[in-house]
C-alpha positions in Angstrom: 21.0 -12.3 -28.7 23.8 -14.5 -30.1 24.1 -18.2 -30.2 26.7 -19.3 -27.6 27.6 -22.8 -28.7 26.0 -25.8 -30.2 24.8 -27.3 -27.0 21.3 -27.4 -25.6 20.4 -25.9 -22.3 19.5 -29.5 -21.2 22.9 -30.6 -22.3 24.6 -27.9 -20.3 22.5 -28.8 -17.2 23.5 -32.5 -17.7 27.2 -31.7 -17.8 26.9 -29.5 -14.8 24.4 -31.7 -12.9 26.8 -32.2 -10.0 26.6 -28.4 -9.3 24.3 -27.6 -6.5 23.9 -24.3 -4.5 26.4 -25.2 -1.8 29.2 -23.3 -0.2 31.8 -25.6 -1.7 30.4 -25.4 -5.2 30.5 -21.6 -5.0 34.2 -21.8 -4.2 34.6 -24.3 -7.0 32.9 -22.0 -9.4 35.1 -19.1 -8.4 38.2 -21.2 -8.9 37.0 -22.0 -12.5 37.0 -18.3 -13.3 40.5 -17.9 -11.8 41.8 -20.8 -14.0 40.2 -19.1 -17.0 42.2 -16.0 -16.2 45.4 -18.1 -16.1 44.2 -19.7 -19.4 44.3 -16.2 -20.9 48.0 -15.8 -19.9 47.2 -13.8 -16.7 49.8 -13.5 -14.0 47.6 -11.7 -11.5 44.1 -12.5 -10.4 42.1 -10.2 -8.1 39.1 -11.6 -6.4 36.8 -9.1 -4.6 34.0 -10.4 -2.3 31.4 -8.6 -0.3 29.4 -10.5 2.4 26.2 -9.1 4.0 25.4 -8.9 7.7 23.5 -12.2 7.4 26.5 -14.0 6.1 25.3 -14.2 2.5 27.3 -13.3 -0.6 26.2 -9.9 -1.9 28.9 -9.0 -4.5 31.6 -10.8 -6.4 34.1 -9.7 -9.1 37.1 -11.5 -10.6 39.7 -9.5 -12.5 42.7 -10.8 -14.4 45.6 -9.1 -16.4 45.5 -11.7 -19.2 45.2 -11.0 -23.0 41.4 -10.6 -23.0 38.8 -12.2 -25.2 39.1 -11.4 -28.9 35.9 -10.0 -30.4 36.8 -11.5 -33.7 36.6 -15.1 -32.4 33.0 -14.8 -31.1 31.1 -15.2 -34.3 31.8 -18.9 -34.7 32.7 -20.9 -31.6 33.1 -18.4 -28.8 36.5 -20.0 -28.5 37.9 -18.3 -25.5 35.1 -19.8 -23.5 34.6 -23.3 -25.0 37.6 -24.0 -27.1 38.0 -27.7 -27.7 41.7 -27.3 -26.8 40.6 -27.2 -23.1 39.7 -30.8 -23.2 42.7 -32.5 -21.6 44.6 -34.5 -24.2 46.3 -37.7 -22.9 49.7 -36.3 -23.8 49.1 -33.2 -21.8 48.7 -35.0 -18.5 52.5 -34.6 -18.0 52.3 -30.8 -18.3 50.7 -28.3 -16.0 48.3 -26.2 -18.1 45.5 -24.0 -16.8 42.3 -26.0 -17.1 38.8 -24.7 -17.6 36.7 -27.7 -16.7 35.2 -29.4 -19.8 35.4 -26.0 -21.5 32.2 -24.8 -19.8 33.6 -23.8 -16.4 32.4 -20.2 -16.8 28.8 -21.4 -16.9 29.0 -22.7 -13.3 28.0 -19.1 -12.2 24.4 -20.2 -12.5 24.8 -22.0 -9.1 25.0 -18.6 -7.3 24.2 -15.8 -9.7 21.4 -14.8 -12.1 23.6 -12.8 -14.5 27.4 -12.8 -15.3 29.0 -10.0 -17.2 32.5 -10.1 -18.8 34.2 -6.7 -19.6 37.3 -7.5 -21.6 40.1 -5.5 -23.2 42.3 -7.1 -25.9 44.9 -6.2 -28.5 44.6 -6.6 -32.2 47.6 -5.4 -34.2 48.6 -2.1 -32.9 45.2 -1.2 -31.4 43.3 -2.1 -28.3 39.6 -2.7 -28.1 37.1 -3.4 -25.4 33.5 -4.7 -25.2 31.2 -6.6 -22.8 29.4 -10.0 -22.9 26.4 -10.9 -20.7 24.9 -14.3 -20.0 21.6 -14.9 -18.1 21.4 -18.1 -16.1 17.9 -18.7 -17.4 19.3 -19.3 -20.9 22.9 -20.5 -20.7 23.2 -21.1 -24.5 22.7 -17.5 -25.4 24.8 -14.4 -24.8 24.3 -10.6 -25.2 27.1 -8.7 -26.8 27.9 -5.0 -26.8 29.8 -3.7 -29.9 33.6 -3.4 -29.5 35.1 0.1 -29.3 38.6 1.2 -29.7 40.3 2.3 -26.5 43.5 3.9 -25.4 46.8 2.0 -25.8 47.4 2.7 -22.1 44.3 0.8 -21.0 45.3 -2.5 -19.3 44.6 -5.8 -21.1 42.5 -8.3 -19.3 39.0 -9.2 -18.2 36.7 -8.3 -15.3 33.9 -10.7 -14.5 31.1 -9.4 -12.3 28.0 -11.2 -11.0 24.6 -9.7 -10.5 21.4 -11.0 -8.9 23.2 -13.1 -6.4 21.1 -16.1 -5.4 20.5 -16.2 -1.6 19.9 -19.5 0.1 18.8 -19.8 3.7 20.9 -22.9 4.0 24.2 -21.6 2.7 26.4 -18.9 4.3 29.6 -17.6 2.7 32.8 -18.0 4.7 35.7 -15.9 3.5 38.3 -17.9 5.4 37.0 -21.2 4.0 37.2 -19.6 0.5 40.8 -18.6 1.1 41.6 -22.2 2.3 39.9 -23.7 -0.8 41.8 -21.5 -3.2 45.1 -22.3 -1.4 44.4 -26.0 -1.9 43.4 -25.4 -5.5 46.2 -23.2 -6.6 49.1 -23.7 -4.1 51.1 -26.1 -6.2 50.4 -23.9 -9.3 51.6 -20.7 -7.6 54.8 -22.5 -6.4 55.4 -23.9 -9.8 55.2 -20.3 -11.2 56.6 -18.3 -8.3 59.6 -17.1 -10.4 57.1 -15.6 -12.9 55.3 -13.5 -10.2 52.0 -15.3 -10.4 49.7 -14.1 -7.8 46.1 -14.4 -6.5 44.6 -11.8 -4.2 41.4 -12.1 -2.2 40.0 -8.7 -0.9 43.4 -7.1 -1.4 45.2 -9.9 0.5 47.7 -12.0 -1.3 46.8 -15.7 -1.2 49.3 -17.5 1.0 49.3 -21.3 0.3 51.6 -22.0 3.2 48.4 -22.1 5.4 47.6 -25.5 3.9 51.2 -26.8 4.0 52.5 -28.9 6.9 56.1 -28.4 6.0 58.3 -27.0 3.3 61.9 -27.8 2.7 64.5 -26.5 0.2 67.7 -28.3 -0.4 70.2 -29.3 -3.0 71.3 -32.6 -4.5 74.6 -33.0 -6.2 74.9 -36.4 -7.8 78.2 -38.3 -8.2 78.2 -37.2 -11.8 78.6 -33.6 -10.6 75.1 -32.3 -11.6 73.3 -29.9 -9.2 69.6 -29.9 -8.6 67.5 -27.5 -6.5 64.7 -29.3 -4.7 61.6 -27.8 -3.1 59.5 -30.3 -1.1 56.0 -29.4 0.2 53.9 -31.7 2.4 50.3 -30.6 2.3 47.9 -30.8 5.3 45.2 -32.4 3.2 44.6 -33.5 -0.4 45.1 -30.6 -2.8 42.2 -30.1 -5.2 42.4 -32.0 -8.5 46.1 -32.6 -8.4 47.9 -35.8 -7.3 51.3 -35.9 -5.5 53.7 -35.0 -8.3 57.3 -34.5 -9.3 57.7 -31.3 -11.3 60.8 -31.0 -13.5 61.9 -27.4 -14.2 64.5 -26.1 -16.6 67.0 -23.2 -16.2 64.4 -20.8 -17.7 62.0 -21.6 -14.8 59.6 -23.3 -17.1 58.2 -26.7 -16.4 59.4 -29.5 -18.7 57.4 -32.4 -17.4 55.5 -33.7 -14.4 54.5 -37.2 -13.2 53.1 -38.9 -10.1 55.6 -39.5 -7.3 56.3 -43.1 -6.2 54.4 -42.5 -3.0 51.2 -41.1 -4.7 48.0 -42.9 -3.7 49.5 -45.3 -1.1 46.3 -45.4 1.0 47.5 -42.8 3.5 47.2 -39.0 3.6 50.8 -38.2 2.7 50.0 -35.5 0.2 53.1 -33.8 -1.2 54.7 -32.0 -4.2 58.3 -32.1 -5.3 59.7 -29.4 -7.5 63.1 -30.2 -9.1 65.0 -27.5 -10.9 68.2 -27.8 -13.0 69.7 -26.9 -16.4 70.0 -30.6 -16.7 66.3 -30.7 -17.8 66.8 -28.2 -20.6 67.5 -30.9 -23.2 66.3 -33.9 -21.2 64.2 -36.4 -23.1 61.3 -37.6 -20.8 59.7 -39.7 -23.5 61.9 -41.7 -25.8 60.6 -41.8 -29.3 63.2 -44.0 -30.8 65.6 -46.4 -29.0 68.7 -44.9 -30.6 67.7 -41.5 -29.0 68.9 -42.8 -25.7 72.5 -42.6 -26.9 72.1 -39.0 -27.9 70.2 -37.3 -25.0 70.0 -37.6 -21.3 66.8 -39.5 -20.3 65.3 -41.7 -17.6 67.8 -44.5 -18.3 70.8 -42.1 -17.7 73.0 -42.6 -14.6 72.5 -39.0 -13.4 68.7 -39.2 -13.5 68.8 -42.6 -11.6 71.1 -41.2 -8.9 68.8 -38.2 -8.5 65.6 -40.2 -8.1 67.3 -42.6 -5.7 68.1 -39.7 -3.4 64.7 -38.0 -3.7 62.8 -41.2 -3.1 65.0 -42.0 -0.1 64.2 -38.5 1.2 60.5 -39.0 0.7 60.5 -42.4 2.5 62.5 -40.7 5.3 60.0 -37.8 5.8 57.0 -40.1 5.4 58.1 -42.3 8.3 57.3 -39.9 11.1 54.2 -38.7 9.3 52.8 -42.3 9.2 53.8 -42.9 12.8 51.8 -39.8 13.8 48.8 -40.6 11.7 48.8 -44.3 12.8 47.2 -43.1 16.0 44.2 -41.9 14.0 43.7 -45.5 12.8 43.5 -46.7 16.4 41.0 -43.9 17.2 38.9 -44.8 14.2 38.8 -48.5 15.2 37.9 -47.6 18.7 35.2 -45.2 17.5 33.8 -48.1 15.4 34.0 -50.2 18.6 36.3 -52.7 16.9 39.0 -52.1 19.5 38.3 -51.9 23.2 38.9 -48.4 24.7 39.3 -49.6 28.3 40.5 -53.2 28.8 39.4 -54.5 32.1 42.4 -56.8 33.0 46.1 -56.6 32.9 46.2 -59.4 30.4 43.6 -57.6 28.2 45.8 -54.5 28.4 48.8 -56.5 27.2 46.7 -58.0 24.3 45.4 -54.5 23.5 48.9 -53.0 23.5 50.2 -55.8 21.3 47.3 -55.5 18.8 47.7 -51.7 18.7 51.4 -51.8 18.2 51.1 -54.3 15.3 48.2 -52.3 13.7 50.2 -49.1 13.9 53.4 -50.7 12.6 51.5 -52.4 9.7 50.0 -49.0 8.9 53.5 -47.4 8.9 54.8 -50.1 6.5 51.8 -50.4 4.2 48.8 -48.1 5.1 46.9 -49.3 2.0 46.0 -52.4 4.0 43.4 -50.4 5.9 42.3 -48.0 3.1 38.7 -48.1 1.8 37.6 -50.9 4.0 34.0 -51.1 5.2 33.0 -52.0 8.7 32.6 -55.7 8.1 36.0 -55.9 6.3 37.7 -54.2 9.2 36.0 -56.5 11.6 37.2 -59.6 9.7 40.8 -58.3 9.5 41.0 -57.5 13.2 39.5 -61.0 14.0 42.2 -62.6 11.9 44.9 -60.5 13.4 43.8 -61.4 16.9 43.9 -65.1 16.1 47.3 -64.9 14.5 48.9 -62.7 17.3 47.7 -65.3 19.9 49.0 -68.2 17.8 52.5 -69.7 17.8 53.2 -68.5 14.2 52.6 -64.8 14.1 54.4 -64.5 10.8 51.5 -66.1 9.0 50.1 -62.6 9.2 52.3 -61.7 6.2 50.5 -64.2 4.0 47.1 -62.8 5.1 48.2 -59.2 4.4 49.6 -60.1 1.0 46.2 -61.4 0.0 44.9 -57.8 0.6 47.7 -55.7 -0.8 51.0 -56.3 -2.6 54.0 -56.0 -0.3 57.4 -54.9 -1.7 60.4 -57.1 -0.6 61.6 -54.4 1.8 58.1 -54.0 3.3 57.8 -57.8 3.7 61.2 -57.9 5.6 60.3 -54.9 7.7 57.0 -56.5 8.7 58.7 -59.8 9.5 61.2 -58.1 11.7 58.4 -56.2 13.4 56.5 -59.3 14.3 59.6 -60.8 15.8 60.2 -57.7 17.9 56.6 -57.4 19.0 56.7 -61.0 20.0 59.7 -60.4 22.2 58.1 -57.3 23.7 54.9 -59.1 24.4 56.8 -62.0 26.0 58.7 -59.6 28.3 55.6 -57.8 29.3 53.8 -61.0 30.0 56.8 -62.3 32.0 56.7 -59.2 34.1 53.0 -59.6 34.7 53.2 -63.2 35.7 56.3 -62.5 37.9 54.3 -59.8 39.7 51.4 -62.2 40.2 53.6 -64.9 41.6 55.1 -62.3 44.0 51.6 -61.4 45.2 50.7 -65.0 45.8 53.9 -65.4 47.8 53.1 -62.3 49.9 49.6 -63.6 50.7 51.2 -66.9 51.7 53.6 -65.1 53.9 50.8 -63.3 55.7 49.1 -66.7 56.0 52.0 -68.6 57.6 54.4 -66.0 59.1 53.2 -64.4 62.3 56.3 -62.3 62.7 55.3 -59.8 60.0 52.2 -58.9 62.0 49.9 -58.3 59.1 46.3 -57.4 59.9 43.1 -57.8 57.9 42.2 -54.1 57.2 45.5 -52.4 56.8 47.4 -55.0 54.9 45.4 -58.0 53.5 42.5 -55.8 52.4 44.8 -53.3 50.5 46.6 -56.2 48.7 43.4 -57.8 47.5 41.9 -54.4 46.4 44.9 -53.9 44.1 44.9 -57.4 42.8 41.3 -58.4 42.0 42.6 -60.8 39.3 43.0 -63.3 42.2 39.2 -63.9 41.9 39.1 -63.9 38.1 39.9 -61.6 35.1 37.8 -58.7 33.9 36.3 -57.7 37.2 35.9 -54.0 38.0 36.2 -52.9 41.6 33.1 -51.0 42.7 33.6 -50.7 46.4 36.0 -51.6 49.2 36.1 -51.7 53.0 35.3 -48.0 53.6 32.1 -48.0 51.6 28.8 -48.9 53.0 26.4 -51.2 51.2 24.2 -48.4 50.0 27.1 -46.6 48.4 28.4 -49.8 46.9 25.1 -50.6 45.2 24.8 -47.0 44.0 28.2 -47.4 42.2 26.9 -50.6 40.7 23.9 -48.8 39.1 26.2 -46.2 37.6 28.7 -48.8 36.3 26.3 -51.3 34.8 23.4 -49.2 33.7 25.1 -45.8 33.5 22.2 -44.5 35.6 22.3 -42.0 38.5 18.7 -42.9 39.4 18.7 -44.9 42.6 16.3 -45.6 45.4 18.1 -45.8 48.8 18.2 -49.3 50.3 15.6 -49.6 53.1 17.1 -52.7 54.6 18.5 -52.2 58.1 21.8 -53.6 57.0 22.3 -50.9 54.3 25.1 -49.2 56.4 27.0 -52.4 56.7 30.5 -52.4 55.1 31.4 -54.8 52.4 35.1 -55.9 52.0 35.3 -56.3 48.2 32.5 -55.7 45.7 33.3 -56.3 42.0 31.4 -56.8 38.8 32.2 -57.8 35.2 30.0 -57.6 32.2 30.0 -60.2 29.4 28.7 -58.2 26.4 28.7 -61.2 24.1 26.4 -63.3 26.2 24.6 -60.3 27.8 25.5 -61.5 31.3 26.5 -59.4 34.3 28.7 -61.3 36.8 28.9 -59.7 40.3 31.2 -60.8 43.1 31.1 -59.8 46.8 34.0 -61.0 48.9 34.1 -61.1 52.7 37.7 -61.3 53.7 39.0 -62.8 57.0 42.5 -63.0 58.1 44.3 -66.3 57.2 44.5 -67.0 61.0 40.7 -66.5 61.4 38.5 -69.6 61.5 35.1 -69.6 59.7 31.8 -70.7 61.2 28.1 -70.1 61.2 28.5 -66.5 62.4 30.7 -65.5 59.5 28.5 -67.3 57.0 25.4 -65.5 58.4 27.1 -62.1 57.7 27.4 -63.0 54.0 23.8 -64.2 53.9 22.8 -60.7 55.1 24.4 -59.4 51.9 22.4 -61.8 49.9 19.1 -60.8 51.5 19.8 -57.1 50.9 20.5 -57.6 47.2 17.8 -60.3 46.5 15.2 -58.2 48.3 15.7 -55.1 46.1 14.3 -55.1 42.6 17.0 -52.6 41.4 19.5 -55.5 41.5 17.5 -58.4 40.3 17.9 -58.3 36.6 17.5 -61.8 34.9 20.9 -61.2 33.2 22.7 -60.6 36.5 24.5 -63.4 38.4 25.6 -62.8 42.0 28.3 -64.7 43.8 29.3 -64.2 47.5 32.6 -65.6 48.8 33.6 -65.9 52.4 37.4 -66.5 52.8 39.3 -67.4 55.9 42.1 -69.6 57.3 40.0 -72.7 58.1 36.6 -73.9 59.1 35.8 -74.1 62.8 35.2 -77.3 64.8 31.4 -77.0 64.6 31.6 -78.1 61.0 28.6 -75.8 60.3 30.1 -74.7 56.9 31.2 -78.2 55.9 27.7 -79.5 56.5 26.2 -76.8 54.3 28.6 -77.6 51.5 27.9 -81.3 51.9 24.1 -80.7 51.8 24.5 -78.8 48.5 26.1 -81.9 46.9 27.8 -79.8 44.3 31.2 -80.4 42.6 31.9 -76.7 42.9 34.5 -76.0 45.6 32.9 -74.4 48.7 29.4 -73.9 47.3 27.1 -73.9 50.4 24.0 -71.9 49.2 22.3 -71.5 45.9 19.0 -69.8 45.2 18.0 -68.6 41.7 20.9 -66.5 40.4 22.6 -66.1 43.8 25.4 -68.4 45.0 27.3 -68.3 48.3 30.7 -69.9 48.7 32.9 -70.5 51.7 36.6 -71.1 51.0 39.9 -71.4 52.7 42.8 -69.2 51.7 44.7 -72.3 50.7 41.9 -73.2 48.2 41.9 -69.7 46.7 45.7 -69.6 46.3 45.7 -73.1 44.8 43.1 -72.1 42.1 45.2 -69.0 41.3 48.4 -71.0 40.9 46.7 -73.4 38.5 45.7 -70.5 36.3 49.1 -68.9 36.4 50.8 -72.3 35.6 48.7 -72.4 32.4 49.9 -69.0 31.4 53.5 -69.9 32.3 53.4 -73.1 30.3 52.0 -71.2 27.3 54.7 -68.6 27.7 57.5 -71.2 28.0 56.6 -72.4 24.4 56.9 -68.9 23.1 60.2 -68.3 24.9 61.7 -71.6 23.6 60.6 -70.7 20.1 62.1 -67.2 20.4 65.5 -68.7 21.6 65.6 -71.1 18.6 65.3 -68.2 16.2 68.7 -66.9 17.3 71.3 -68.3 14.9 74.5 -66.4 15.7 76.3 -65.3 18.9 76.3 -61.7 17.7 72.5 -61.8 17.3 72.2 -63.3 20.8 74.2 -60.4 22.2 72.2 -57.8 20.2 68.9 -59.3 21.4 70.0 -59.5 25.0 71.4 -55.9 25.2 68.9 -54.0 23.1 
């Protein structure tokens, strides 16, 4: 046995402690051996995998056509495996070199195999030699070595690594398609960078196609005003490529890379992963790093006009293609916030819907401008930001949002202006939508008044008034959900109630004789913050209909059915019953009940525990609604006036009015 390197087995385990027998770590180990092949100047790597019927890995070999591992170097440091040159020097970050991780990437085989064997052929002078090296996973710091033998000059150079005693785990299956995807993410950029050199990886005789992990690829030319031509290849990846940031790769006329660096849109808090390959003879003598100031006068460099013009066009292109990407992925942000229950999925009122649309539009637009605002936030941080956003969006000075956002992430001047313009546009949009909503509500009130006072239109209770109210339950308050209308009997209505509030299909049929009676309007709303359930049952009468003891008795029957059934008597539930008609009859039966209650609540004529019965005239109901609408209208008037004041030129006024 021969000593491998001056490192203890415990030291090796410590360096590789992140390695566990998982599917992904096997793929990672395989990629390490492929990189080692490219390290040895290989252009072709052949990976052969066999998978048993149980989905477990049974055989694996990795072959390369590199220069092999020289036998003469093994006696001291085993350099081809653990050469210190493989530690990435700071200066090499700007060049793409194959990279065996920490110089011990080959040892990662212990995660899935008991024995690894390298059969290698190399050239020394005019002769070729071959030999084999074996390492047992039980003792990673030792290796077994077969003597070298001379071989035919026609025998191909390179190395074949095979793995024996594959470790089987009941928890890990081996997925060939997932391995192919992993290798595409690991090597896609590298293969593209070296495609003119014929670099290739094959998996079970199938050439690795990295386009499967690319969203889009675009090839185009840029000719600057200085007359220099550049060939550009842009690739947007579906997900983050392994161990490589979004980069610019500068390539000379000989197809060799001269330099690489992060793009200006790298690590911006989104998932816009991309690579840009820029090829031109211009880079053959280009100085990427100025050593002396006077050098700038002698060579083309990053201060040169051509380079600045080139990068302006490329960066403008990246911003252009990033826009639709961010617009598309902004919906994922909304879905994520809804999943975390930080945004409501189903607003219960039209006003809530407008607020929700406004909030979502602003959130998506902020994400499109600066996605970093929302990156790496925990639940509480997201909750805090959304609470602040909601307050600011409902305030008179929405632009204070910019100050809040700049406390979280630096906004560039153009981003600040874009966000400022956005808030102004969303303000206008929200005002217009609110205007339409209030306009519709005033129209509904006028229609109900028309039914009340105009006999010539011949509106009846069931066919007309009932349908109007069913479609406009906001008349009785926001956030109510309609559970039943005129065609549903009481038993059906209360069954719907159980499903809506408790999400339960378990239901005992009502035994009360009135269970087949029909309720005009049955609504409920749930206040999750205060854990209250508000229920409303409305008995509608035509505006020309007078109300007396008989009509009130009908509503009291509803009360007796519900209060007498334990399924609907939760301590958190409140029940209100409203009888509505044109006026009270001459018996004054209802007025007397209201007077006896001595309450300051309009129309309250019966109150027991959590049940309240009201009798109201249509005129009372319409007056209450108009008061609510006036409040909204007054608030909106302030916003409209403020919006008009922000217009400073006639051209701007025309633009706003006609857009």
